[in-house]
N, C-alpha and C positions, 0 to 999 in steps of 0.2 A: 504494500500500500504506500501511496505517496504521502509526503508530509502535508499536514492540514493547510498550510499556506499555499502549497502548490496545487492542491487538489480542489476541484470545484464541487463541494459537497452539496447534495440535495437537501432541501428543507423537508422534514417529515414530521408526522405526528403518530403516536401509538394509541391503539385502542384495545382494551381488554375487558372481560366481564367477570364479576364475582357471582359464582353459582353455588349450589349445594355442595358440589364436589371441589370447589376452589374458593377458599376464604380470602379475605383481604390481604393477609400477610403473604399467603402463597402467591397471589396475583402480583404483589409488589416484587417478589423475588423473580417471577417470570418476566415482568416488565423491565426490571433492571437488566436481565439477560438479553431481552429483546432489544433494548437500547444499545447494548454492546454489539449485538449482531448488526444493528442498523449502522453503527459507527464503522464496523469492520467492512460493511458493504459500500460505504461511502456516503452516508447520510448524517445530518445533524438533527437531533430530535428537539422540536420546539415546545411540544406539550404532550401530556398524556391524558387520554379520556378513558374513564372507567364507568361501568354501569352495573347495578345489582339486578340480576334476572334469575327467575326460577330455573329457566333453561334458555339458551340462545334462540333468538327468533329464527324460524325456518326460512323466512324470505330475505331478511337483511342482517341476520346475526344479532344486531342491536335494535332497540326500539326506534320507532319513527321520529320521536322527539329528539333522541340523542343523535340520530343521523342528520336531522336538520341543524342541530347545534354545531356538529362537526362541519357541515357544509358551509355555514356562515363563517366559522373560524378560518376555514381553508381559503375562502374568498378574500377575507379581510387581510390575511397574513401571507398571501401568495404561496401557499403550501403546495408542493408538487406531488407528494406521496403520502398515502395513509396506510399504515401497517397494522394488521390485526395479529394478535398473539396466538390465535388458533387457526387451524386449517379451515378455510371457507369452502363450501360446496360450490359447484359451477354456477348454480342459480343465485346463490348469495353474492358471489363475486360480480356477476352480471348486473344484479339489481342495485348493488352498492355503487358501481361505476356510473350507472344511469342516474342514481340519486345524488351522489356527491360531485360527480363530473371531474374527478381527477384519477390518477393511477392508484389502484387498490392492490396491495400485496398482502399475503398472509405469511405466517411464520415459515411454512414449507417453501414457498416461493423465494423468500429472503435467503434461506439457507442454501437453496439450489443456486441462487445468484452468487453467493460467496464461494461456493464450491467451483462454479464456472470461472471465477476470477483466479482462484488459487491453483487450479489444475495446471501442472507444468508438463507432464509427460503425455504422450499420445494415449497411453492406457487410461490415465486418470480422466483425460478429456472425453474419451469414449464412454466411460462409466457415468460421468456427469451428464453428457448429452442424452444417454439412454434415460436417466432419471427425469430429465427435463421434458422429454417427449412423452413419457408415461404420465407426468403431471399435466401436460398441455392437452393431451388427447380428449379427455372429457370436458375440457373448458373451451373448446374451439368456437362454440356458437357466440361467445361474448366478443370475439374478434370481428363479428359480422353485424354489429349493432347499427352500422351506417345503412344497411339494407332495411332494417326493421323500422327506421324512422321514415321510410318512404312506403309504408304499407299501402297496398292498393295500386302502387305505381305499375304501369303496364310494362311487362317484360322483366320486372325486378325480382318477384318472388321465386319463380322457378330457377333461374340462373343462380340466385343466391344459395338455394339449397344444394344445387349441383356443385357449386364451388366448395361448399363445406364438405360434401361427401368426397370430392376430389382430394381436398386437403387431408381428410381423415385417412383415405387410402394411402396417400403419400407418407403420412406419419407412421401408419401401421407397417408399411414396407420398410421405412427407415428403422423402426424399432426392431423388426425382424433381422435386418442387416446388422445392426449394432450388437444384437444378442449373439449372432453367429460370429462376429468379430471378437467379442469377449470370450466366447467358448474356445476359439483358437488360441487367444492369449492365455486363457486359463490353463490349457494343456501345456503351453510352453513354461508357464510359471510353476506348474506342478512338477514338471521335469526338472526345472532349476532347483526346486526344493528337495527333490529326491537325490540330486547330484551334489548336495552339500556335504556329503561324506559323514564320517563318524564324529559329528560335532553336535553338542546339545544346542537347542534353539530356544532363546528366551525372547519374549515380546513385551514391550512397554505398552500398557493399556491404561486408560483413564479418561476422565472428562476432558473436554477441550480446554486448552489454556491452563493446564496444571503444571507445565514445565517438563513435559516428556522429552522434547527436543533438546532442551538445555541439559537435561540429565544424560541424554544420548551423547551429546558433544563432550560432556565431562568424562564419561566412561570410556568412549571410543577414541577420544582426542581427534575427532573429525569436525567437520564444519557443516552440520545440518542446519537449515534455515530455522531460526527461532525468533518469534516476535510476540509482544504482549497484545495479541489479538486472537479472536476465535478462529479456529481452523487454519492456523498459520502453516501447519504441515498437512498436506493432503496425499502426497505420493508416499508410498511405503519405502522406507530406507532400511537396508540391512548392512550391518557393519560387523567385522570380526573384532571381538574384545578379548583381551587376555588379563585375567586377574590372578596374581601369583604366577603360576606356571600353567594355568588351565585356560585354554582357548574355548570360546563359545560364540555363537552368532546372536547378535542383538538386533531386534527389529523395532523400528519406531512406526507406530500405526496412527491412522486418523483418529482424532478425538471423538468421544461420544458426546451426546447432548440429550437433554430431556426433550420429549416430543420429537424424536428423530423421525424424519419423513420415511414412510415405508418404502418409497421409491428408492431412497438412498441405500437402505439396508439390502434391498434386492440387487441393485446395480453394483454395489461395492462388495459383493459376495467374495470376490477373489482377494481383496484387501483384507477382509475379515478371515479368509482362509489362513492367512499368516498367523492370526491369533488362534484359530481352531487347531492348527497343526503344530503350534509351539509346544515345547516340553515344559516350559516354566513361564508363568505370567508375573510381571512386575507391575503391580497396580499402583500407579502414582496418584496421590491425592493432594489437592491444594488446601493445607490445614488453615491457611489464612482467610479462606473464603467462608462466609457465615453459613452457607448452605452445603458445606462439604459432605455432610451425612447424606443429603439427598443425592449428591453427585455419586457417592459410593453406590447407593441403591440403583441409580440409573445405569451405571456401568455393569453392576451385577445382573440386572434384568437383561441387558443386551447380551452379556456372556451366556445367560441361560437360553436366550433366543437362538444363539448360534451353537449351542451345545458345547460350550467351552468352560463351564462353571465348576467342573470337578478337577481341574488341573492344579498341580502344585502352584502356590502363589506366595509372593512376598508383598506385604503392604508397606509402601514408602510414602510417609507423610512429608510432603515437600513444603518449601517456602516458610520455614520456621523463622527466617530472618524478617519476614513481613508480618508475622503473627502479632496480634495485639488483643487485649481484653480490658474490660472495665472493672477495675478493682473496687470492691464494695468496702465501705467503712464498717468498722467493727460493730457500731451501734445501729447500722442499717438493718432493719428487720423485714424489709420487703423481700418477697420470694426471689431467689436467684434465677437467672436465665442463662442461656448458652453464652451470652455476651460476657458473663461474669466468671467464666471458667478459664483458669490459667492453663498454659501449655503442660505444666507438671501435673495438674489435675486431670487433663485430658489423657495423659500417658497412663494414669492409674485407673482409667475407666475401662470400658469394653475393649478399647484399642490395645492396651497393654496385655489384655487377657485373650486376645484373638487366637484362633486356632492356627493362624498364619504367622510366620516370623514378621515382626513389625519394627520399623526404625523411623526416627524423625530426623530429617536432614534439611539442608539448603543446597540445592543444585548450583546456586549462584555463588555462594561463599565457600562451598564444599565442607560445611560444618557436619560433623558425624559421618563423613565419607568412609573412613577406615572401617567403622562398624558396619555400614551398609555393604561395603565390598566384601567383607568377611562373610556376611550373611548370604550374599549372592553366590560366593565361592562354595560355601557349604551346601547350598541347595543344588547348584549345578553339579557338584562332585557326586552327590547322592544319586542323581539321575544318570550321570556318566558311568559310575561304577556298576549300576544295575543294568545299563544298556550295553556298555562296551567293557566288560570285565577284564579283557586281555590287552587293553590299550596301555602302553608303557610310559606315557609322558606325565603321569600323576606322581608328584612328589609332595613333600611338606609345603604348606602354604607360606608364601612370603609376599610382602607388599611391594608392588612395582614402584609406587610413589616414594617409599622410603629409600629404595635402592637408587632411584633417580636423584633424590636429594643428596644421598651420600656421594654419588659420582660428581655432582655439581660442586660439593664442598672440596673434594679432592682436586678438581680442576681449578678452583679458586686459589 
C-alpha cells in the first residue's frame, strides 16, 4: 500500500446492525475491524451508522428511515462508498444502490478487493479471480439497472435479459476454466510437497495481522513482506529453518479472519493444503489485541473446517512489547474486566495450562526467543524421530544465535 499522502483515499462510511445474535460490544469490535479493512483497501472512514433490529431487513438490510438518513449524509458529505459489515444478498445490494445512489460494498466484497490488491503470484491471482467471479455471478442483475429505468422502452427488455444471460454464461465458463487451472497447479504443488524429502513441515497459522510474517523473517533470516495491515501476506512462502542442528520447513500462510467469505475458503483450498499437510502448527496470537480470544476461536473453527485441528500445535502469544492493561486501584471494588488483566495474570490463566506448549514473545524485539526456539526444536524433534528414526543428523540441541554471537565476539 502507498503512503497516505501519496494515495488518493476514498471517503467511506460503515454500516452495521445490532441483533439478537450480535450485541453492541460485539458490533463495535467488528466495526473496528471493518474500518481497518477499509483502510487497508484504500478508504478513509468518515462515520459509522448502526441500527438495532430484531433481524436485518430482507429488502434493504437496514430500515427505510436509516437508509434515508445515510442517503442524506452521503449527499451532504460527498461520500463515494458505503460499506456494510455483513454479506448482503443480491437483492439487498441492488435495492440499496437504487436507494442511496452510491457504490455499496459488503464485508465479503471488501475482503475480495484487498485480496485482489495483495495477490502477487499468478497462482494467488487465479484463486482471487475465481472467488470474485463466484461472488459476482448471483449479483449480475444489479449491473443492468440502467435497463430497468427504461421499463417499457421498445426493444430494451429482451436484449437486456439476453445480455445478462450472455454474461452469466461467460462467467460460468470463466469459473470452469479457472477451476481447471487451479487443479493443474494443485497437482504441481502436491508434487512439490511430496518432493520435500525427509524434513518435518511446520506452518504458521493465525488471525490476520498477528505478526506471522515478522516471526517468519526472524526465524528464517529471510525477507518476507510484512506490514501493519490486514492480509499483508497472501502468497504462501516456504523457507528452510535450522534450529540447533535440526532443519525443518516453515510455511507462512494467509491470515484468517472472522466472517471469512466462503468463496475464499473454497478458492484458497491449495493454500490451506499447506496447513492441512503440515506436521506441526505454530498458532501465532496477537496478545495485545483486546479480542485475541475471539481470534483464537476463529482460527480454531477454520482449522476444524479444513480438518487440521488435531495436529500437534505450539501456541505463540506475540506482541508482548505492545501489550498494555488498566491497573485497578486497591480500593476499587468495581468488577474487573479483561482490560484489567496483566500479562503475568494472563500467563496463569487457561493459557499457561493449555494442552499445547505455550510461550509469550515479541517477534519484533525477539524477547523470549530462546525459549520459543527450544520449544519448536523439541516439538519438531519428536515428530522427526517418530517419522524418520534412522536419520543421523540429530545431535544435542545448541542455539545458533549464541554461536553466532560468540563468533562475532571472536572477530571483534
